[in-house]
C-alpha positions as CSV (number, residue, x, y, z in Angstrom):
1,P,-33.1,2.4,11.4
2,Y,-32.1,-0.3,13.8
3,L,-35.1,-0.7,16.2
4,D,-34.2,-3.5,18.6
5,T,-32.7,-1.3,21.3
6,F,-33.4,-0.6,24.9
7,D,-34.7,2.9,24.2
8,R,-37.0,1.7,21.4
9,H,-38.6,-0.7,23.9
10,K,-39.4,2.4,26.0
11,G,-36.8,1.5,28.6
12,V,-38.6,-1.4,30.1
13,K,-35.9,-3.1,32.2
14,E,-37.6,-6.5,32.3
15,S,-37.9,-6.6,28.5
16,E,-35.4,-8.7,26.5
17,A,-33.9,-5.5,25.1
18,G,-33.6,-4.2,28.7
19,L,-31.8,-7.4,29.8
20,A,-29.5,-7.2,26.8
21,D,-28.7,-3.5,27.6
22,A,-27.8,-4.4,31.2
23,Y,-25.7,-7.3,30.0
24,H,-23.6,-5.2,27.7
25,K,-23.0,-2.5,30.2
26,W,-21.9,-5.2,32.7
27,Y,-19.7,-6.8,30.1
28,W,-17.8,-3.6,29.3
29,M,-17.5,-2.6,32.9
30,H,-15.7,-5.8,33.8
31,E,-13.9,-6.5,30.4
32,V,-15.3,-10.0,30.8
33,E,-13.7,-11.7,27.8
34,T,-10.1,-10.7,28.7
35,E,-10.5,-11.2,32.4
36,R,-11.9,-14.7,32.3
37,E,-9.8,-16.2,29.4
38,Y,-12.5,-18.3,27.9
39,R,-10.9,-21.2,25.9
40,W,-11.9,-23.2,22.9
41,L,-10.0,-26.6,22.8
42,G,-7.4,-25.1,25.1
43,R,-6.7,-21.9,23.2
44,V,-7.7,-18.5,24.6
45,V,-10.6,-17.1,22.6
46,V,-11.4,-13.5,23.2
47,K,-15.1,-13.8,22.5
48,M,-18.1,-14.6,24.7
49,P,-19.4,-18.2,24.6
50,S,-22.8,-16.9,23.5
51,D,-21.2,-15.2,20.5
52,L,-19.5,-18.4,19.5
53,F,-22.8,-20.2,19.6
54,F,-24.2,-17.6,17.2
55,Y,-21.3,-18.1,14.8
56,Q,-21.8,-21.8,14.6
57,E,-25.4,-21.2,13.6
58,V,-24.3,-18.8,10.9
59,L,-21.8,-21.3,9.5
60,F,-24.3,-24.1,9.4
61,E,-26.7,-22.0,7.4
62,L,-24.1,-21.0,4.8
63,S,-23.8,-23.0,1.6
64,R,-20.1,-22.0,1.2
65,R,-17.8,-21.2,4.1
66,H,-15.0,-18.7,3.4
67,I,-14.4,-16.9,6.6
68,L,-12.4,-13.7,7.2
69,E,-11.7,-12.3,10.7
70,L,-10.2,-8.8,11.0
71,G,-8.3,-8.6,14.3
72,Y,-7.6,-12.2,15.2
73,G,-5.4,-11.5,18.2
74,Q,-4.2,-14.7,19.8
75,G,-6.0,-16.8,17.1
76,G,-8.6,-18.4,19.4
77,A,-11.6,-17.5,17.1
78,L,-9.7,-18.7,14.1
79,C,-9.2,-22.0,15.9
80,F,-12.9,-22.1,16.7
81,F,-13.9,-21.4,13.1
82,S,-11.5,-24.0,11.7
83,S,-12.8,-26.7,14.1
84,I,-16.4,-25.9,13.1
85,L,-15.4,-26.3,9.4
86,T,-13.8,-29.6,10.2
87,I,-17.2,-30.8,11.4
88,L,-19.3,-29.2,8.6
89,G,-16.9,-30.0,5.7
90,K,-14.4,-28.0,3.7
91,G,-14.0,-24.2,3.9
92,L,-11.4,-21.4,4.2
93,V,-10.3,-19.3,7.2
94,V,-8.3,-16.1,6.8
95,G,-7.2,-13.8,9.6
96,V,-5.9,-10.2,9.4
97,D,-4.0,-8.5,12.2
98,K,-1.2,-6.0,12.4
99,N,-0.2,-6.3,16.1
100,D,3.1,-7.7,17.1
101,Y,1.7,-10.6,19.1
102,A,0.2,-11.8,15.8
103,L,3.7,-12.6,14.7
104,N,4.2,-15.2,17.4
105,I,4.9,-18.1,15.1
106,K,5.1,-20.6,18.0
107,M,1.6,-19.7,19.1
108,L,0.0,-19.6,15.7
109,S,1.9,-22.0,13.4
110,D,-0.5,-24.8,14.1
111,L,-3.6,-22.8,13.1
112,P,-5.4,-24.2,10.1
113,A,-5.8,-20.7,8.7
114,T,-4.2,-18.3,6.3
115,L,-2.7,-15.3,8.2
116,I,-2.2,-11.8,6.9
117,H,0.0,-9.6,9.1
118,A,-1.0,-6.2,7.9
119,D,-3.2,-3.1,8.7
120,A,-6.9,-3.9,8.1
121,L,-7.5,-0.3,7.3
122,C,-5.2,-0.3,4.4
123,S,-6.5,-0.9,0.8
124,E,-3.4,-3.0,0.0
125,T,-4.5,-5.4,2.7
126,V,-7.9,-5.7,1.2
127,Y,-6.3,-6.6,-2.1
128,E,-4.1,-9.2,-0.5
129,A,-7.2,-10.9,1.1
130,R,-9.0,-10.7,-2.3
131,I,-6.2,-12.7,-3.9
132,I,-6.8,-15.5,-1.4
133,S,-10.5,-15.5,-2.1
134,P,-12.5,-13.0,-4.3
135,N,-15.2,-12.8,-1.7
136,Y,-16.1,-14.2,1.8
137,D,-19.2,-15.7,3.2
138,L,-18.6,-14.6,6.8
139,I,-16.6,-11.5,7.7
140,V,-16.0,-10.6,11.4
141,I,-14.8,-7.1,12.2
142,D,-13.2,-7.1,15.6
143,L,-10.5,-4.5,15.5
144,G,-11.1,-2.9,18.8
145,P,-12.8,0.6,19.3
146,P,-16.2,0.8,17.5
147,H,-15.1,3.8,15.4
148,I,-12.3,1.7,13.9
149,N,-14.7,-1.2,13.2
150,Y,-17.0,1.1,11.3
151,E,-14.1,2.5,9.3
152,A,-13.3,-1.0,8.3
153,L,-16.9,-1.8,7.4
154,T,-16.9,0.5,4.4
155,L,-13.5,-0.8,3.3
156,W,-14.3,-4.6,3.6
157,A,-18.0,-4.8,2.9
158,P,-17.4,-5.1,-0.9
159,L,-15.7,-8.5,-0.2
160,L,-18.8,-10.0,1.2
161,A,-20.4,-12.6,-1.0
162,P,-24.1,-12.5,-1.9
163,Q,-26.1,-14.0,1.0
164,G,-23.0,-13.7,3.1
165,V,-23.0,-12.4,6.7
166,L,-20.9,-9.5,8.1
167,V,-20.6,-8.9,11.9
168,I,-19.4,-5.7,13.4
169,E,-18.4,-6.6,17.0
170,D,-18.3,-4.5,20.1
171,T,-21.3,-2.3,19.2
172,W,-23.3,-2.3,22.5
173,G,-22.6,-0.9,25.9
174,T,-20.3,1.9,24.9
175,T,-20.9,5.5,25.8
176,D,-21.3,6.7,22.2
177,E,-23.6,3.8,21.2
178,S,-26.1,6.0,19.4
179,I,-23.4,7.5,17.2
180,H,-22.4,4.0,16.0
181,L,-26.0,3.1,15.3
182,R,-26.4,6.2,13.1
183,A,-23.2,5.1,11.3
184,I,-24.8,1.7,10.6
185,D,-28.0,3.4,9.4
186,S,-26.0,5.6,7.1
187,F,-24.2,2.6,5.7
188,L,-27.5,0.8,5.0
189,L,-28.9,3.9,3.3
190,K,-25.9,4.1,1.0
191,N,-25.8,0.3,0.4
192,P,-29.4,-0.9,-0.1
193,H,-28.1,-4.4,-1.0
194,F,-27.3,-4.9,2.7
195,A,-29.8,-5.6,5.4
196,F,-30.0,-6.7,9.0
197,Y,-29.5,-10.5,9.4
198,E,-32.7,-11.8,10.9
199,L,-31.1,-14.9,12.6
200,A,-29.2,-12.5,14.9
201,R,-32.4,-11.2,16.4
202,R,-32.7,-14.5,18.3
203,H,-29.4,-13.7,20.0
204,P,-30.0,-10.5,22.1
205,F,-26.7,-10.8,23.9
206,L,-24.7,-10.8,20.7
207,K,-22.1,-8.0,21.2
208,G,-22.3,-6.7,17.7
209,I,-24.7,-6.1,14.7
210,A,-25.0,-8.7,11.9
211,L,-25.7,-7.7,8.3
212,I,-26.5,-9.8,5.3
213,K,-25.7,-9.0,1.7
214,L,-28.7,-9.5,-0.6
215,E,-28.4,-10.9,-4.1
216,E,-26.6,-8.4,-6.4
217,N,-29.6,-8.1,-8.8
218,L,-31.7,-6.5,-6.1
219,D,-29.8,-3.3,-6.4
220,G,-31.6,-1.9,-9.3
């Protein structure tokens, strides 16, 4: 089971886990991302700056960089990923979103990314993304409510490349947090070739849980 939680640290408020717990509750209470409109190169990015720092570490560690974001919204994170790839070298950025604002061509036409305007919980959308790339090295699930993110996890996890990283965002600070952790534990029990991504433990304020896909031949 996932052990790096406030309760597992016996509720010590001064511990790193205690500080992270307080941070996430504060975050959700104030809807910090939306309220403060953090920007990356002038474009609104609905992610915390600390999360973006984590993502650039992940991208640097990957040998290949095919990125897929589910729920790209205004496209700020896609812009961030693309600009990091410009520094690191070639790669691929794909975004999936079904909301109407994602169709704002004036807003998104300059994005160096491939956009799929479709429902991320639909198997046909998975097929469309697989045509663009058979697998992805970083998958970010940011579709909104945690239960929707976990529904997407089982649908999109097969597209993660070996040694790739998958992040389920918006896990912490919600009222039903323990339910979501049990869902993650259940997924890991059913999919032993996935494990927690150790690099993420250095980022206690990360708003999600990061998983890594082990080499395929470790299954059996």
